[in-house]
Every structure is written in structure tokens, then in C-alpha cells.
C-alpha positions in Angstrom: -31.7 13.0 -12.6 -33.8 15.2 -12.7 -33.1 18.0 -15.0 -32.4 20.2 -11.7 -30.1 17.9 -9.5 -28.0 18.0 -13.2 -27.5 21.5 -13.3 -26.5 21.3 -9.8 -23.8 18.7 -10.2 -23.0 20.3 -13.6 -21.6 23.9 -11.3 -19.7 21.9 -9.2 -18.3 18.9 -11.4 -19.6 16.0 -9.7 -21.6 12.8 -10.8 -24.4 13.7 -8.5 -26.1 16.2 -6.5 -25.4 14.0 -3.1 -21.7 14.9 -3.7 -22.0 18.4 -4.8 -19.3 20.6 -2.1 -20.9 22.5 0.4 -19.7 24.2 3.4 -15.6 23.7 2.7 -17.0 19.5 2.4 -16.3 18.0 -0.3 -19.4 16.2 -0.5 -22.8 17.2 1.1 -23.3 13.3 1.5 -20.3 13.4 3.7 -21.3 16.3 6.3 -24.6 13.4 6.7 -22.4 10.3 6.9 -20.6 11.7 9.5 -23.5 12.5 12.2 -24.4 9.1 11.5 -20.9 7.8 12.3 -20.7 9.1 15.4 -24.0 8.5 17.1 -24.5 5.9 18.9 -28.4 5.2 17.7 -27.4 4.3 14.5 -25.9 0.7 14.1 -26.2 0.9 10.2 -26.3 3.2 7.1 -26.6 2.2 4.2 -26.3 5.2 1.5 -27.1 4.4 -2.8 -25.1 6.1 -5.1 -24.5 6.6 -8.7 -22.0 3.3 -10.7 -19.6 1.6 -7.9 -17.0 1.9 -10.3 -17.1 6.2 -9.9 -16.6 5.8 -6.2 -12.7 5.6 -6.4 -13.4 9.7 -7.2 -14.6 10.2 -3.4 -12.6 9.1 -1.5 -13.7 10.5 1.7 -16.7 8.6 0.6 -14.6 5.4 -0.3 -13.2 5.5 3.7 -16.6 5.3 5.1 -17.5 2.1 2.9 -14.3 1.0 3.5 -14.5 0.9 7.5 -17.5 -0.8 7.3 -19.3 2.5 8.3 -21.4 3.2 5.4 -22.9 -0.2 3.0 -22.8 1.4 -0.7 -25.8 0.1 -2.9 -26.0 1.2 -6.2 -28.8 3.3 -7.3 -32.4 1.6 -8.1 -34.5 3.7 -11.1 -36.3 6.1 -8.5 -35.6 7.5 -5.7 -38.5 5.1 -4.3 -36.8 1.8 -5.5 -34.1 2.6 -4.1 -35.4 3.2 -0.7 -37.4 0.1 -0.7 -33.9 -2.0 -1.5 -32.4 -0.7 1.1 -35.4 -1.1 3.9 -35.2 -4.4 2.9 -32.2 -5.2 3.5 -32.5 -3.5 7.0 -35.9 -6.3 7.2 -38.4 -7.7 5.1 -41.5 -6.1 7.3 -40.0 -2.2 6.5 -42.0 -2.5 3.0 -45.2 -1.7 4.5 -43.0 1.2 5.3 -42.0 1.5 2.1 -45.3 1.6 0.6 -46.2 4.6 3.1 -43.5 6.8 2.3 -44.3 6.8 -0.9 -47.7 7.2 -0.7 -46.1 10.0 1.7 -43.9 11.2 -1.2 -47.5 11.6 -3.6 -48.9 13.9 -1.5 -46.4 16.1 0.0 -47.5 19.3 -1.4 -51.0 18.7 0.4 -50.9 18.0 3.6 -54.4 17.3 4.6 -54.5 14.8 2.0 -51.0 13.2 3.4 -52.4 13.3 7.0 -56.2 12.4 5.8 -54.4 9.5 4.1 -52.1 8.3 6.9 -54.0 9.3 9.7 -57.2 9.4 9.7 -60.5 12.4 9.2 -59.6 13.0 13.2 -56.5 13.5 12.5 -57.1 15.7 9.3 -59.0 17.8 11.4 -56.8 18.2 15.0 -54.3 19.6 12.5 -56.7 21.9 10.5 -57.4 23.6 13.9 -54.2 23.2 15.5 -54.7 19.8 18.2 -52.2 17.7 15.8 -49.5 16.2 18.1 -46.6 15.8 17.1 -45.8 12.3 19.0 -49.5 11.7 18.7 -48.8 11.8 14.4 -45.5 9.3 14.6 -47.2 6.5 17.7 -50.1 6.8 14.7 -48.0 6.0 12.4 -45.5 3.4 14.1 -48.9 1.3 14.3 -49.9 1.5 11.0 -46.6 1.1 9.4 -45.0 -1.6 12.3 -41.9 0.9 12.1 -41.0 3.0 15.3 -40.3 6.5 13.9 -39.0 9.6 16.5 -38.5 13.3 15.4 -34.8 15.3 15.6 -36.1 18.3 16.4 -33.1 21.3 15.3 -32.3 24.8 16.9 -30.8 25.9 12.8 -34.8 26.2 10.3 -31.6 26.4 7.8 -31.0 22.8 7.4 -34.3 22.1 5.9 -33.1 23.6 3.0 -33.6 21.2 -0.1 -31.2 21.4 -2.6 -32.9 21.1 -6.2 -31.4 23.5 -7.6 -27.6 26.5 -7.8 -30.1 28.4 -6.7 -30.0 26.7 -3.4 -27.1 25.1 -3.7 -25.7 29.0 -3.1 -28.1 30.0 -0.8 -27.0 26.8 1.4 -23.7 27.6 1.0 -24.2 31.2 2.0 -25.5 29.8 5.7 -22.1 28.1 5.9 -20.2 30.4 5.7 -22.0 32.2 8.4 -20.3 29.3 10.8 
């Protein structure tokens, strides 16, 4: 857990950042798990987190696990390794996706480099001139990784707030108070 994550967790007396309460729900992760549980598109959900011995403190998460709605796996030594372990549990071929995701994560702050590595220079030029279409980019990524992906567009840009610091958490809380 990095220092900012630890500050968010400590501020709320939580085991980890995903267990921080948000908008009256006892854990940030529960919002996502509840949404996945009611979707007819999701066949299974795997979640990685702290040692299983800590789970009894979080009854709502434990209920998801006991009902078979969530397969619980302990964290690996990095998010990438946790993702790789999760993906390979679903399907062996998903290692390609994990490899692709690692490269994308390394370049996420340099979008043109990310696009160049993922889709090639023609796509970079399309991106720079505003012609790169999301559907085509996803199709190309699917071709490269062998995994079909789909964008989910939402009318609320606030859902994209990444809670990495206490200030981020407070911002999310202030948005959720409005709803």
C-alpha cells in the first residue's frame, strides 16, 4: 500500500483504501460489487484484497463471498500481479491482456505513447487530429490481446474520481451528499 493509500485508510480506520466508507456505504468496494452482482452481463467477480483473516470485520463483503457472488483472492506484491492472478483464474489466455495492461499502465500519463505502443503511429496521428474513434481503438486492442472489451459511458463524470488521497475521498463524499 503506498503512502497516500495508507493516509486514506488511516483517516477512516480501514484496513485498506478499498474498504474506506463512501457515501454512507461501509466500504468503497461494496458499491462496485453490488453493481456487478445485479448485472446480467457479469458471470463471475474476483476481488483481491488483504488477508482473508481480516474479512470478518467487513460483514457486507463476507456476505458477497459466502453467497458465491465474489471469489476472494489475497493481494500479491503488486496490483499488476494481483490482476494477473485474477485474470489467469478466469482464462489462461488472459496473460496477453495482463501484459498489455502493464505496458499501458506504465504509459498512462503519456497518452500518445500509450496509443503508439498499443495501436501504432497511424492511431497516434488519428488521436492528435481528433479522428481516433473509441470503437475502432477497442477493436484493435481486442485483436492484439484476444480479449473483447467494451467501453461503458456514464453521464456522470464524477464517477471517474480516483480516490488516492484524503482530499480525493472528501471530494467524492461531497459529490455523493448531493444525491
